[in-house]
VOGU-3710 file (C-alpha; in Angstrom, 3 decimals, decimal comma):
1> mrelavveea> -31,107/-2,885/-5,124  -32,764/1,001/-4,927  -32,975/1,916/-1,145  -36,457/1,791/-0,207  -37,839/5,010/1,249  -40,131/3,549/3,441  -37,590/1,559/5,015  -35,062/4,467/5,164  -37,547/6,456/7,579  -38,451/3,548/9,678
11> kqlmneasdw> -34,978/2,965/10,449  -34,491/6,559/10,997  -37,648/6,966/13,262  -36,363/3,811/15,377  -32,843/5,647/15,479  -34,433/8,395/17,050  -36,537/6,077/19,373  -33,332/4,844/20,828  -33,606/7,932/22,853  -37,253/8,295/23,873
21> svwrwllekr> -38,689/7,628/27,277  -41,017/5,551/28,178  -44,025/7,797/27,719  -42,718/8,502/24,529  -42,537/5,128/23,673  -46,075/5,066/24,811  -47,074/8,808/23,206  -45,509/7,328/19,523  -46,170/3,215/19,497  -48,709/3,823/17,301
31> rvraaadran> -46,739/6,117/14,423  -43,401/3,407/15,650  -45,997/0,666/14,760  -47,321/1,886/11,543  -43,489/2,672/10,183  -42,483/-0,550/11,063  -45,655/-1,951/9,279  -44,964/-0,285/6,073  -41,231/-1,181/6,247  -41,753/-4,690/6,378
41> ealdnlakkv> -44,281/-4,316/3,467  -42,255/-2,327/1,342  -39,194/-4,971/1,858  -41,983/-8,153/1,143  -43,379/-7,066/-2,107  -40,117/-6,014/-3,561  -38,751/-9,252/-2,484  -41,989/-11,177/-4,279  -41,429/-9,397/-7,392  -37,449/-10,048/-7,661
51> rssweddakk> -38,046/-13,382/-7,054  -41,207/-13,520/-9,732  -38,330/-12,604/-12,354  -36,610/-15,759/-11,119  -35,801/-18,352/-13,816  -38,257/-21,303/-13,875  -35,538/-23,419/-12,217  -34,799/-20,883/-9,367  -38,528/-20,948/-8,627  -38,825/-24,841/-8,443
61> vyreleakda> -36,072/-25,443/-6,288  -37,068/-22,083/-4,049  -40,635/-23,909/-4,426  -39,584/-27,232/-3,424  -37,705/-25,699/0,121  -40,630/-23,943/1,047  -42,872/-27,032/0,532  -39,873/-28,852/2,849  -39,879/-26,271/5,285  -44,138/-26,997/4,863
71> lesnprarhq> -43,595/-30,519/5,218  -41,713/-30,001/8,284  -44,443/-28,778/10,845  -47,540/-30,097/8,704  -47,022/-34,067/8,007  -49,856/-33,668/5,428  -47,782/-31,226/2,958  -45,970/-34,288/2,003  -48,004/-34,663/-1,353  -46,749/-30,880/-2,711
81> yeksreearh> -43,013/-31,542/-1,270  -43,264/-34,828/-3,226  -44,630/-32,771/-6,300  -42,296/-30,055/-5,609  -38,964/-32,537/-5,527  -40,060/-33,810/-8,978  -40,000/-31,103/-10,633  -36,648/-29,527/-9,299  -35,086/-32,965/-10,388  -32,946/-31,548/-12,592
91> vdpklrlave> -31,642/-28,214/-11,888  -27,891/-27,112/-11,907  -26,772/-27,767/-8,438  -25,441/-24,342/-8,772  -28,665/-22,723/-8,973  -29,936/-25,419/-6,541  -27,482/-24,074/-3,714  -27,389/-20,104/-4,420  -31,320/-20,032/-4,091  -30,746/-21,814/-1,332
101> rvkradegaw> -28,448/-19,118/0,268  -30,880/-17,140/-0,521  -33,323/-19,340/1,175  -31,364/-19,229/4,378  -30,976/-15,990/4,592  -34,450/-15,335/4,489  -35,367/-17,226/7,004  -32,655/-15,288/8,902  -34,308/-12,152/8,490  -37,787/-13,560/9,025
111> narmdaeqtf> -36,073/-14,659/12,580  -35,029/-11,234/12,923  -38,052/-9,975/12,230  -40,147/-11,720/15,174  -37,052/-11,491/17,257  -37,774/-8,102/17,192  -41,311/-8,471/17,135  -41,820/-10,762/20,288  -39,282/-8,043/21,833  -42,033/-5,539/21,646
121> edaehqmsas> -44,391/-6,853/22,903  -42,536/-7,254/25,991  -41,474/-4,083/26,464  -45,292/-2,794/26,032  -45,974/-5,752/28,780  -43,186/-4,283/30,824  -43,553/-0,222/30,343  -40,029/-0,727/29,009  -38,139/1,887/27,252  -34,725/-0,078/27,793
131> larqgatkai> -37,007/-2,902/26,154  -38,767/-0,552/23,666  -34,988/0,639/22,389  -33,839/-3,008/21,935  -36,430/-3,334/20,528  -35,434/-0,590/17,925  -32,351/-1,583/17,337  -33,475/-5,160/16,309  -35,894/-4,046/13,926  -33,219/-2,035/12,693
141> hcwelreksi> -31,176/-5,030/12,147  -34,104/-6,901/10,698  -34,385/-5,097/7,696  -30,678/-4,786/6,912  -30,778/-8,750/7,015  -33,374/-8,715/4,940  -31,906/-5,675/1,909  -28,911/-8,668/2,077  -31,347/-11,545/1,537  -33,234/-9,474/-1,271
151> rkaealaprk> -29,671/-8,546/-3,188  -28,815/-12,081/-2,917  -31,990/-13,099/-5,027  -31,905/-10,271/-7,097  -27,919/-11,988/-7,758  -30,154/-14,979/-9,382  -32,460/-12,336/-11,776  -31,677/-12,998/-15,520  -29,612/-9,809/-16,390  -31,249/-7,201/-18,895
//
């Protein structure tokens, strides 16, 4: 996976922000938010691009896993889950396992992202520089997890 410049810039900004005072955080929060949004968008776009390069069987398994997650939060999604499960029924178990690993990595990165977002929100409400620094550390961690998940997804793409 090639390094994304916007992600590296956001990581650098977050590392720099680790030494900021609460006032500096308040003054720079828009710039930090914009950098984080650009990094998240770049990683999301790259992940979609990588998954779109997968063979059909891998896509079917990933759709099944997404439908299963949707089913847990919305019982009305049962039809979609059953349809996607039927489509992915004959997929090679090794491929299924690899796609499940990618999905778990995606979920871990998503959870880390939500944790970082919540930490930044708490820091803003409490006007806490130490919480903002924790949020910066968590943001860097979530981007690293996302990059790992994308590398796992790239391993499933057909070789050119």
